[in-house]
Structures are given as C-alpha cells and as structure tokens.
C-alpha positions as CSV (number, residue, x, y, z in Angstrom):
1,M,-10.8,15.9,12.8
2,S,-11.8,12.4,11.9
3,D,-10.8,9.4,14.0
4,N,-9.4,7.8,10.9
5,V,-6.6,9.0,8.6
6,G,-5.3,7.5,5.4
7,V,-1.5,7.2,5.3
8,L,-0.1,6.8,1.8
9,F,3.5,5.8,1.0
10,C,4.4,8.0,-2.0
11,G,8.1,8.4,-1.6
12,G,9.7,5.5,-3.4
13,E,11.9,6.0,-6.5
14,G,10.2,3.3,-8.5
15,T,13.4,1.6,-9.6
16,R,11.5,-1.4,-11.0
17,M,9.6,1.0,-13.3
18,R,12.6,2.7,-14.9
19,P,13.2,4.3,-17.3
20,L,9.7,5.8,-16.9
21,T,10.3,6.8,-13.3
22,Y,13.4,8.8,-14.3
23,Y,10.8,11.4,-15.4
24,L,7.6,10.6,-13.4
25,Q,7.0,9.8,-9.8
26,K,5.5,6.3,-9.9
27,V,2.3,7.4,-8.3
28,M,1.8,9.8,-11.2
29,M,1.9,7.1,-13.8
30,P,-1.3,7.4,-16.0
31,I,-3.6,4.4,-15.7
32,G,-7.2,3.6,-16.7
33,E,-9.1,4.6,-19.8
34,D,-9.0,8.2,-18.7
35,Q,-5.2,8.0,-18.1
36,I,-5.3,9.8,-14.8
37,P,-2.5,9.4,-12.2
38,L,-2.5,6.2,-10.2
39,L,-2.7,8.2,-7.0
40,E,-5.8,10.0,-8.2
41,Y,-7.6,6.6,-8.2
42,V,-6.4,5.9,-4.7
43,I,-7.6,9.3,-3.4
44,K,-11.0,8.9,-5.0
45,H,-11.3,5.5,-3.4
46,F,-10.6,6.9,0.0
47,K,-13.2,9.6,-0.7
48,K,-15.8,7.0,-1.7
49,H,-15.5,5.5,1.9
50,N,-15.6,8.9,3.6
51,I,-12.0,8.9,4.6
52,N,-11.3,12.5,3.7
53,D,-8.0,13.2,5.6
54,L,-4.9,11.8,3.9
55,I,-1.3,12.1,4.9
56,L,1.1,11.6,2.0
57,L,4.6,10.4,2.9
58,V,6.7,11.9,0.1
59,N,10.3,12.1,-1.0
60,Y,11.4,11.4,-4.6
61,K,9.9,13.9,-7.1
62,K,7.4,15.1,-4.4
63,E,7.0,18.3,-6.3
64,Q,5.1,16.5,-9.1
65,I,2.6,15.1,-6.5
66,Q,2.1,18.4,-4.7
67,G,1.8,20.4,-7.9
68,Y,-1.0,18.2,-9.2
69,F,-3.0,17.5,-6.1
70,E,-2.2,20.6,-4.0
71,E,-4.3,20.5,-0.8
72,G,-6.9,18.1,-2.3
73,E,-9.8,20.7,-2.6
74,R,-10.8,19.4,-6.1
75,W,-11.7,16.1,-4.6
76,G,-13.1,17.4,-1.4
77,M,-10.1,16.0,0.5
78,N,-7.6,17.3,3.0
79,L,-4.1,16.3,2.0
80,T,-1.0,16.8,4.2
81,Y,2.5,16.1,2.8
82,V,5.2,14.8,5.1
83,P,8.7,14.5,3.5
84,D,10.9,11.6,4.6
85,K,13.9,12.4,6.6
86,P,17.1,12.4,4.5
87,G,19.1,9.3,4.6
88,L,16.6,7.1,6.5
89,K,14.7,4.3,4.8
90,G,11.9,2.0,5.8
91,T,8.1,2.2,6.0
92,G,8.1,2.2,9.8
93,T,10.7,5.0,9.8
94,A,8.6,7.1,7.5
95,L,5.5,6.4,9.6
96,L,7.3,7.5,12.8
97,N,8.4,10.7,11.1
98,A,4.7,11.6,10.6
99,E,3.5,10.8,14.1
100,N,2.8,14.5,15.0
101,F,0.5,14.8,11.9
102,I,-1.3,11.5,12.6
103,N,-2.1,12.8,16.1
104,K,-3.3,9.6,17.7
105,R,-5.7,8.7,14.9
106,R,-6.3,5.2,13.5
107,M,-4.3,4.8,10.3
108,I,-5.3,3.1,7.0
109,I,-1.9,2.3,5.5
110,Y,-1.7,2.2,1.7
111,Y,1.2,1.5,-0.6
112,T,0.5,3.6,-3.6
113,D,2.0,1.3,-6.3
114,I,-1.1,-0.8,-6.0
115,I,-4.7,-0.4,-7.1
116,T,-7.6,-2.0,-5.4
117,N,-11.4,-1.7,-4.9
118,V,-11.4,-3.2,-1.4
119,N,-14.3,-2.0,0.7
120,L,-12.5,0.1,3.2
121,S,-15.6,0.8,5.2
122,E,-16.2,-2.9,5.8
123,M,-12.5,-3.4,6.6
124,L,-12.6,-0.7,9.2
125,S,-15.8,-2.3,10.8
126,F,-14.0,-5.6,10.9
127,H,-11.0,-4.0,12.6
128,E,-13.1,-2.2,15.2
129,Q,-15.0,-5.4,15.9
130,H,-11.8,-7.4,16.7
131,K,-10.0,-4.7,18.7
132,K,-6.5,-5.7,17.7
133,W,-3.5,-3.5,17.1
134,A,-3.5,-4.2,13.3
135,T,-5.5,-5.7,10.5
136,I,-4.0,-6.6,7.2
137,L,-5.8,-7.0,3.9
138,L,-4.7,-10.4,2.5
139,S,-5.5,-11.8,-0.9
140,K,-5.5,-15.3,-2.3
141,G,-4.9,-16.4,-5.8
142,W,-1.7,-14.5,-6.5
143,Q,-0.3,-15.7,-9.9
144,I,3.4,-16.2,-10.3
145,R,4.6,-14.4,-13.4
146,V,7.0,-17.2,-14.4
147,G,6.8,-20.9,-15.0
148,T,7.8,-23.3,-12.2
149,A,9.1,-26.9,-12.1
150,E,9.3,-29.7,-9.6
151,I,12.2,-32.1,-9.5
152,D,13.1,-35.4,-7.7
153,K,16.2,-36.3,-5.8
154,E,18.1,-37.0,-9.0
155,N,17.2,-33.6,-10.5
156,H,14.7,-35.2,-13.0
157,I,11.9,-32.7,-13.8
158,T,8.7,-34.3,-12.7
159,K,6.2,-31.5,-13.3
160,F,5.9,-28.1,-15.1
161,A,3.4,-25.4,-14.2
162,E,3.2,-22.3,-16.3
163,K,2.5,-19.2,-14.1
164,P,0.8,-21.1,-11.3
165,I,-1.5,-19.5,-8.8
166,L,-0.2,-19.7,-5.3
167,P,-2.5,-21.4,-2.7
168,L,-1.2,-18.9,-0.1
169,F,-2.5,-15.6,1.2
170,V,-0.3,-12.6,0.2
171,N,0.1,-9.2,1.8
172,T,-1.6,-6.6,-0.4
173,G,0.1,-3.6,1.2
174,I,-3.0,-2.3,2.9
175,S,-3.5,-2.4,6.6
176,I,-5.2,-0.6,9.5
177,L,-3.0,0.3,12.5
178,E,-3.9,1.7,15.9
179,P,-1.8,4.6,17.1
180,S,-0.3,2.4,19.8
181,I,2.1,1.2,17.0
182,F,4.3,4.3,17.8
183,D,5.1,2.8,21.2
184,Y,6.9,0.0,19.3
185,L,8.5,2.2,16.6
186,K,10.1,4.3,19.3
187,N,12.0,1.2,20.7
188,F,14.3,1.2,17.7
189,E,17.5,3.3,17.5
190,P,17.0,6.8,16.1
191,N,19.0,6.2,13.0
192,Q,17.7,2.6,12.4
193,S,15.6,1.8,9.3
194,I,12.3,0.2,10.4
195,D,10.1,-1.9,8.1
196,L,6.5,-2.6,9.1
197,S,6.4,-6.1,7.5
198,K,9.8,-7.2,8.7
199,D,10.1,-5.5,12.1
200,I,6.6,-4.7,13.4
201,F,4.0,-7.2,12.1
202,P,6.0,-10.3,13.2
203,H,6.0,-8.8,16.7
204,F,2.3,-8.3,16.6
205,V,1.8,-11.9,15.5
206,Q,3.7,-13.1,18.6
207,K,1.4,-10.9,20.8
208,D,-1.7,-12.3,19.0
209,N,-2.7,-8.7,18.2
210,I,-3.1,-8.8,14.4
211,M,-5.9,-9.9,12.2
212,A,-6.4,-10.8,8.5
213,Y,-9.1,-9.3,6.5
214,T,-10.2,-11.0,3.3
215,Q,-12.8,-10.1,0.7
216,E,-13.6,-12.7,-2.0
217,D,-14.6,-10.2,-4.7
218,C,-11.7,-7.8,-4.0
219,F,-9.6,-6.7,-7.0
220,W,-6.1,-5.6,-6.4
221,E,-3.2,-5.2,-8.7
222,D,0.5,-4.5,-8.0
223,I,1.7,-1.9,-10.5
224,G,5.2,-1.6,-9.1
225,S,7.2,-2.9,-12.1
226,I,7.5,-1.9,-15.7
227,E,6.3,-5.3,-16.8
228,R,3.1,-5.1,-14.8
229,Y,2.5,-1.6,-15.9
230,E,2.8,-2.5,-19.6
231,K,0.3,-5.4,-19.2
232,L,-2.4,-3.4,-17.4
233,D,-6.0,-3.8,-18.5
234,H,-6.9,-0.1,-18.4
235,K,-10.5,-0.7,-19.3
236,R,-11.0,-3.2,-16.4
237,I,-9.4,-0.9,-13.9
238,T,-11.7,1.9,-14.9
239,E,-14.7,-0.4,-14.5
240,L,-13.7,-1.8,-11.2
241,M,-12.8,1.5,-9.6
242,K,-16.1,3.2,-10.3
C-alpha cells in the first residue's frame, strides 16, 4: 500500500450544470477533443504522477461512475468507492466517512469539477519539505466572469472594468492533508456537516500549520457550471493534459 492516496470528491449533484446533470453525473461530462469523461482526465493525471490508489467519494448517480471505471484496471489504477452517508453533507463529513479506507495515509484531495495539469509530484515534495498538516494549491489570475464598477460616495460611477483579473490567490480545490486531520474532524458532532474550507482550514491557519503551493505555469479550470462547460476550449485541454 502506498503512503499516498488520492481522495476524489465525486458525489455532488452538479446543480449549476443542469439540465445536463439530470442525466449525467458531472464527473462523467465529456471534455477534450476525444470527449472522454472529466474524471478520466483526472485519473490519468494521478497515474502520471505514480499515485495509483484512489478513493472516490460518491453519491449522486454513482452507478454511472462505477459502471465506467470499475476497479480501475484499464488505467493501471486501484479505485475504491465510498458512498456518502445519507442525509449528511460537507467535504469534511465525506472525508471522515472514508477514514477506514484511507488508513493513515497522506491524502491528495481533489474536487472533480476542475481540471488541472499541476505537477502533483512537486507539490508532494513541497509538502513533505515543510512538514505541515496541510498544503493547498493556490492560483493567481482568476478572471471574474462579469464586469465590475467602482463608485464614489455619491454613487457616481468612476470606473468600469470588463471581466477583471483578481490580484488575489484563489483556492483551486486541490490540497494535501496529513491523516492527523481526522483528530479534528472527530471533534464535531456526529450529525454535523463539516466543510474543509470553512471549518478545518481556518483552524490550521490559526495553528500555523498550513502552506500554500503555487506553480506559475499551472493550468486549472473550474468546470462546475453550465456556462463554463459551454465555453471550454477542448483542444487546449487535450494539449495541456498530455
């Protein structure tokens, strides 16, 4: 068993991608020139960095995922499926539900409505070097998809900016977590919904036990809405994910 395991959140209903997700699980949406499922790109990317054990946290239309990927043999991978507990929501809750399958391994967390070519091997080396509880992949240059305006005290518009690029780092949805995170997840009430970004990461910040990993040439794209899916550059995705 490897010391590292990929943990992929695949259970969301994809409400922002309706009506398409009434029929398809969002991770099964075809992308790229070859029109393979989004999740297949993700799995191949983990394989590229020799992370062969993946745990898929599933729920909505999980049968579509399992029926296509099975146990992962076609890609030389070991796939384990862990269904979410009924009625409970939250990324931290889903992670805690999979603790016995993770089995004290370091986790590479991946939200599967994104696509990225981040160098996972280098990110793992960075994490190991700094010896913190968590490392988060951050990206700069996020472009707002609407125009913005600035106003003065009298509500006069002083400036327009069409789809500006934020000068801030944004959370990409990819992180590396040490198994010690379960000590914190267990502090919550059994029926409480736990979110990693809202409930766990801020605590790690207070403890100075979380690092940011950045990669200048890293491509990442959030495909979590129907608008973004429709505007995908499928040729570029195919080239970048080779």
